MDTraj code that builds the backbone (N, CA, C; nanometers):
import mdtraj as md
import numpy as np

residues = "ARG GLU GLY CYS ARG LEU GLY ASP SER HIS GLY CYS GLU LYS LEU ALA GLY ARG SER GLU ASP ASP GLU SER THR ALA LEU TRP GLN ALA ALA LEU VAL LEU ARG THR ARG GLY CYS GLU GLU GLU GLY LYS ALA GLU ASP CYS ALA VAL LEU GLY SER TYR HIS LEU LEU GLY PHE ALA GLY LYS ALA ASP PRO VAL LEU ALA VAL LYS ALA PHE ASP ARG GLY CYS ASN GLY GLY GLN LEU ALA ALA CYS THR SER LEU GLY GLN ILE LEU VAL THR GLY THR GLY VAL GLU PRO ASP TYR".split()
xyz = np.array([
    [10.8054, 10.1585, 11.3711],
    [10.9414, 10.1398, 11.3781],
    [10.9907, 10.0115, 11.4125],
    [10.9234, 9.9432, 11.5034],
    [10.9660, 9.8205, 11.5677],
    [10.9679, 9.7012, 11.4697],
    [10.8474, 9.7109, 11.3739],
    [10.8278, 9.6270, 11.2833],
    [10.9259, 9.6289, 11.1713],
    [10.9668, 9.7427, 11.1299],
    [11.0667, 9.7618, 11.0251],
    [11.1944, 9.7057, 11.0880],
    [11.2388, 9.7466, 11.2067],
    [11.3662, 9.7022, 11.2536],
    [11.3498, 9.5619, 11.2750],
    [11.2473, 9.4868, 11.2821],
    [11.2468, 9.3392, 11.3004],
    [11.2279, 9.2696, 11.1715],
    [11.2318, 9.3400, 11.0472],
    [11.2204, 9.2943, 10.9187],
    [11.1095, 9.2812, 10.8624],
    [11.0013, 9.3618, 10.9039],
    [10.8687, 9.3651, 10.8361],
    [10.8684, 9.4668, 10.7207],
    [10.8671, 9.4125, 10.6057],
    [10.8675, 9.5165, 10.4968],
    [10.7404, 9.6123, 10.5059],
    [10.6212, 9.5708, 10.5343],
    [10.5218, 9.6433, 10.5305],
    [10.5411, 9.7588, 10.6333],
    [10.5986, 9.7334, 10.7429],
    [10.6151, 9.8276, 10.8539],
    [10.7156, 9.9230, 10.8003],
    [10.8249, 9.8996, 10.7104],
    [10.9156, 9.9915, 10.6606],
    [10.8344, 10.0875, 10.5592],
    [10.7468, 10.0301, 10.4895],
    [10.6821, 10.0904, 10.3810],
    [10.5724, 10.2014, 10.4321],
    [10.5040, 10.1604, 10.5399],
    [10.4042, 10.2371, 10.6156],
    [10.4838, 10.3533, 10.6635],
    [10.5873, 10.3378, 10.7362],
    [10.6671, 10.4557, 10.7866],
    [10.7206, 10.5364, 10.6771],
    [10.7770, 10.4748, 10.5791],
    [10.8430, 10.5703, 10.4799],
    [10.7401, 10.6533, 10.4168],
    [10.6133, 10.6170, 10.3980],
    [10.5027, 10.6978, 10.3501],
    [10.4614, 10.7968, 10.4346],
    [10.5064, 10.8022, 10.5684],
    [10.4573, 10.9152, 10.6660],
    [10.5802, 10.9912, 10.6873],
    [10.6961, 10.9473, 10.6555],
    [10.8173, 11.0318, 10.6996],
    [10.8654, 11.1230, 10.5815],
    [10.9676, 11.1902, 10.5938],
    [11.0176, 11.2964, 10.5075],
    [11.1561, 11.2771, 10.4817],
    [11.1972, 11.3345, 10.3547],
    [11.3396, 11.3362, 10.3101],
    [11.4325, 11.2002, 10.3386],
    [11.5401, 11.2396, 10.4128],
    [11.6281, 11.1286, 10.4415],
    [11.5846, 11.0112, 10.5208],
    [11.5035, 11.0389, 10.6097],
    [11.4447, 10.9243, 10.6812],
    [11.3477, 10.8354, 10.6003],
    [11.2742, 10.8944, 10.5143],
    [11.1868, 10.8278, 10.4257],
    [11.2750, 10.7527, 10.3331],
    [11.3773, 10.8075, 10.2708],
    [11.4682, 10.7317, 10.1784],
    [11.5352, 10.6127, 10.2424],
    [11.5681, 10.6220, 10.3613],
    [11.6352, 10.5151, 10.4506],
    [11.5326, 10.3897, 10.4572],
    [11.3988, 10.4470, 10.4803],
    [11.3136, 10.3405, 10.5175],
    [11.2581, 10.2602, 10.3889],
    [11.2610, 10.3471, 10.2850],
    [11.2335, 10.2689, 10.1507],
    [11.3419, 10.1731, 10.1032],
    [11.4571, 10.2097, 10.1405],
    [11.5759, 10.1299, 10.1226],
    [11.5795, 10.0132, 10.1892],
    [11.5294, 10.0188, 10.3275],
    [11.5196, 9.8995, 10.4134],
    [11.4190, 9.8102, 10.3604],
    [11.2944, 9.8644, 10.3182],
    [11.1928, 9.7862, 10.2532],
    [11.2393, 9.7126, 10.1207],
    [11.3153, 9.7921, 10.0431],
    [11.3690, 9.7352, 9.9217],
    [11.4600, 9.6156, 9.9676],
    [11.5511, 9.6264, 10.0474],
    [11.6252, 9.5029, 10.0844],
    [11.5477, 9.3854, 10.1328],
    [11.4431, 9.4086, 10.2112],
    [11.3482, 9.2957, 10.2548],
    [11.2732, 9.2492, 10.1399],
    [11.2168, 9.3228, 10.0536],
    [11.1490, 9.2853, 9.9482],
    [11.2322, 9.1992, 9.8493],
    [11.3648, 9.2349, 9.8302],
    [11.4475, 9.1835, 9.7390],
    [11.4802, 9.0343, 9.7901],
    [11.5097, 9.0332, 9.9264],
    [11.5345, 8.9059, 9.9994],
    [11.3980, 8.7924, 9.9839],
    [11.2947, 8.8601, 10.0031],
    [11.1657, 8.7838, 9.9949],
    [11.1475, 8.7315, 9.8418],
    [11.1826, 8.8014, 9.7611],
    [11.1603, 8.7681, 9.6178],
    [11.2746, 8.6800, 9.5579],
    [11.3921, 8.7004, 9.5813],
    [11.4957, 8.6409, 9.5063],
    [11.5396, 8.5216, 9.6053],
    [11.5463, 8.5269, 9.7312],
    [11.6024, 8.4140, 9.8194],
    [11.5032, 8.3415, 9.8604],
    [11.3731, 8.3956, 9.8872],
    [11.2513, 8.2998, 9.9484],
    [11.1556, 8.2703, 9.8365],
    [11.1652, 8.3354, 9.7298],
    [11.0633, 8.2922, 9.6353],
    [10.9216, 8.3401, 9.6409],
    [10.9010, 8.4489, 9.7329],
    [10.7678, 8.5097, 9.7622],
    [10.7210, 8.5805, 9.6422],
    [10.6157, 8.5291, 9.5776],
    [10.5584, 8.6052, 9.4621],
    [10.5229, 8.7442, 9.4884],
    [10.4483, 8.7598, 9.6023],
    [10.4028, 8.8922, 9.6480],
    [10.5192, 8.9910, 9.6494],
    [10.6163, 8.9482, 9.7181],
    [10.7379, 9.0503, 9.7234],
    [10.7873, 9.0651, 9.5902],
    [10.7903, 8.9711, 9.4997],
    [10.8352, 8.9923, 9.3636],
    [10.7612, 9.1087, 9.2884],
    [10.6194, 9.1029, 9.3043],
    [10.5395, 9.1979, 9.2549],
    [10.5494, 9.3399, 9.2993],
    [10.5819, 9.3479, 9.4311],
    [10.6052, 9.4839, 9.4977],
    [10.7420, 9.5330, 9.4539],
    [10.8451, 9.4375, 9.4588],
    [10.9595, 9.4686, 9.4026],
    [10.9642, 9.5204, 9.2802],
    [10.8964, 9.4832, 9.1909],
    [10.8798, 9.5135, 9.0351],
    [10.8442, 9.6712, 9.0433],
    [10.7432, 9.6993, 9.1274],
    [10.6934, 9.8306, 9.1452],
    [10.8048, 9.9358, 9.1952],
    [10.8683, 9.8774, 9.2978],
    [10.9827, 9.9690, 9.3438],
    [11.0750, 9.9925, 9.2206],
    [11.1212, 9.9096, 9.1319],
    [11.2141, 9.9318, 9.0343],
    [11.1473, 10.0158, 8.9248],
    [11.0228, 9.9968, 8.8954],
    [10.9598, 10.0634, 8.8060],
    [10.9268, 10.2037, 8.8175],
    [10.9077, 10.2316, 8.9465],
    [10.8633, 10.3813, 8.9929],
    [10.9861, 10.4389, 9.0538],
    [11.0904, 10.3711, 9.0846],
    [11.2054, 10.4350, 9.1478],
    [11.2051, 10.4524, 9.2967],
    [11.1274, 10.3782, 9.3761],
    [11.1248, 10.3878, 9.4985],
    [11.2689, 10.3483, 9.5618],
    [11.3336, 10.4130, 9.6510],
    [11.4565, 10.3681, 9.7128],
    [11.5571, 10.3924, 9.6036],
    [11.5526, 10.4633, 9.5071],
    [11.6791, 10.4676, 9.3973],
    [11.6049, 10.5075, 9.2686],
    [11.6955, 10.4847, 9.1711],
    [11.6615, 10.5182, 9.0411],
    [11.5801, 10.4091, 8.9664],
    [11.4849, 10.4629, 8.9061],
    [11.3870, 10.3713, 8.8291],
    [11.4663, 10.2840, 8.7250],
    [11.4240, 10.1535, 8.7244],
    [11.5018, 10.0565, 8.6301],
    [11.3997, 9.9589, 8.5769],
    [11.3541, 9.9934, 8.4668],
    [11.2416, 9.8968, 8.4016],
    [11.2949, 9.7577, 8.3899],
    [11.4187, 9.7499, 8.3536],
    [11.4674, 9.6057, 8.3181],
    [11.4612, 9.5229, 8.4560],
    [11.4973, 9.5756, 8.5500],
    [11.4861, 9.5040, 8.6913],
    [11.3397, 9.4897, 8.7275],
    [11.2594, 9.5795, 8.6773],
    [11.1069, 9.5647, 8.7075],
    [11.0600, 9.4682, 8.6343],
    [11.0968, 9.4349, 8.5085],
    [11.0596, 9.3254, 8.4177],
    [11.0883, 9.1996, 8.4913],
    [11.2185, 9.1731, 8.5391],
    [11.2570, 9.0593, 8.5922],
    [11.1812, 9.0119, 8.7146],
    [11.1561, 9.1326, 8.8081],
    [11.0726, 9.0996, 8.9351],
    [10.9268, 9.0738, 8.8952],
    [10.8847, 9.1413, 8.8072],
    [10.7357, 9.1156, 8.7776],
    [10.7204, 8.9686, 8.7119],
    [10.8192, 8.9345, 8.6242],
    [10.8240, 8.8015, 8.5685],
    [10.8292, 8.6917, 8.6691],
    [10.9176, 8.7034, 8.7684],
    [10.9337, 8.5984, 8.8813],
    [10.7981, 8.5987, 8.9574],
    [10.7367, 8.7083, 8.9836],
    [10.6171, 8.7269, 9.0632],
    [10.4973, 8.6591, 8.9790],
    [10.4949, 8.6847, 8.8469],
    [10.3886, 8.6378, 8.7697],
    [10.4109, 8.4676, 8.7616],
    [10.5394, 8.4259, 8.7457],
    [10.5520, 8.2853, 8.7529],
    [10.5209, 8.2153, 8.8794],
    [10.5189, 8.3009, 8.9927],
    [10.4857, 8.2466, 9.1070],
    [10.3289, 8.2535, 9.1480],
    [10.2627, 8.3093, 9.0352],
    [10.1103, 8.3099, 9.0584],
    [10.0424, 8.4402, 9.1084],
    [10.1208, 8.5385, 9.1126],
    [10.0737, 8.6716, 9.1561],
    [10.0275, 8.7468, 9.0356],
    [9.8925, 8.7446, 9.0212],
    [9.8115, 8.8171, 8.9122],
    [9.8627, 8.9537, 8.8904],
    [9.8740, 9.0354, 8.9855],
    [9.9149, 9.1726, 8.9780],
    [10.0604, 9.1837, 8.8925],
    [10.1487, 9.1031, 8.9349],
    [10.2834, 9.0974, 8.8618],
    [10.2509, 9.0718, 8.7331],
    [10.1730, 8.9720, 8.6892],
    [10.1552, 8.9362, 8.5513],
    [10.0880, 9.0644, 8.4733],
    [9.9876, 9.1242, 8.5282],
    [9.9449, 9.2594, 8.4666],
    [10.0416, 9.3665, 8.4449],
    [10.1143, 9.3901, 8.5525],
    [10.2281, 9.4787, 8.5228],
    [10.3237, 9.4478, 8.4321],
    [10.3690, 9.3239, 8.4301],
    [10.4545, 9.2758, 8.3372],
    [10.3938, 9.2925, 8.1893],
    [10.2779, 9.2496, 8.1573],
    [10.2136, 9.2608, 8.0464],
    [10.2045, 9.4105, 7.9900],
    [10.1685, 9.4927, 8.0703],
    [10.1627, 9.6391, 8.0338],
    [10.2986, 9.6997, 8.0011],
    [10.4093, 9.6670, 8.0881],
    [10.5418, 9.7159, 8.0442],
    [10.5930, 9.6629, 7.9049],
    [10.5553, 9.5213, 7.8790],
    [10.6005, 9.4639, 7.7526],
    [10.5132, 9.5322, 7.6368],
    [10.3845, 9.5389, 7.6453],
    [10.3149, 9.6018, 7.5508],
    [10.3538, 9.7476, 7.5045],
    [10.3572, 9.8181, 7.6093],
    [10.3966, 9.9616, 7.5903],
    [10.5421, 9.9878, 7.5596],
    [10.6265, 9.9097, 7.6058],
    [10.7770, 9.9253, 7.5745],
    [10.8269, 10.0353, 7.6755],
    [10.7747, 10.0315, 7.7985],
    [10.8150, 10.1363, 7.9054],
    [10.9619, 10.0904, 7.9489],
    [11.0614, 10.1566, 7.8870],
    [11.1860, 10.1349, 7.9326],
    [11.2503, 10.0055, 7.8732],
    [11.1894, 9.9443, 7.8095],
    [11.2271, 9.8018, 7.7375],
    [11.1843, 9.7990, 7.5926],
    [11.2302, 9.7101, 7.5187],
    [11.1767, 9.6825, 7.3904],
    [11.0399, 9.6243, 7.3965],
    [10.9567, 9.6776, 7.3247],
    [10.7955, 9.6297, 7.3298],
    [10.8052, 9.4762, 7.2847],
    [10.7197, 9.4010, 7.3417],
    [10.7255, 9.2704, 7.3090],
    [10.5608, 9.2351, 7.2964],
    [10.5199, 9.2239, 7.1730],
    [10.3700, 9.1993, 7.1561],
    [10.3471, 9.0584, 7.1389],
])
top = md.Topology()
chain = top.add_chain()
for i, resn in enumerate(residues, 1):
    res = top.add_residue(resn, chain, resSeq=i)
    for name in ("N", "CA", "C"):
        top.add_atom(name, md.element.get_by_symbol(name[0]), res)
traj = md.Trajectory(xyz[None], top)
């Protein structure tokens, strides 16, 4: 709990995975805020890759493939291979977006 309170996204995610219902949702939302800040404000490619997964899978809210593509693209451009792979899979399959072969 202390790690999450101090701004550690990993701490929030670990707690969210072990919590239930409302507490879990609040923890995922806290982690989402931290990952968004890390990606968009601090340019951390790893945070962008994780943020893409949040948006794709709907952690802490409704799934949004368009936001997932943006986050994965940013992470990929920052050198995060996992983000590149996820971006490619979404674009080839057209998961929630127009396919781009």
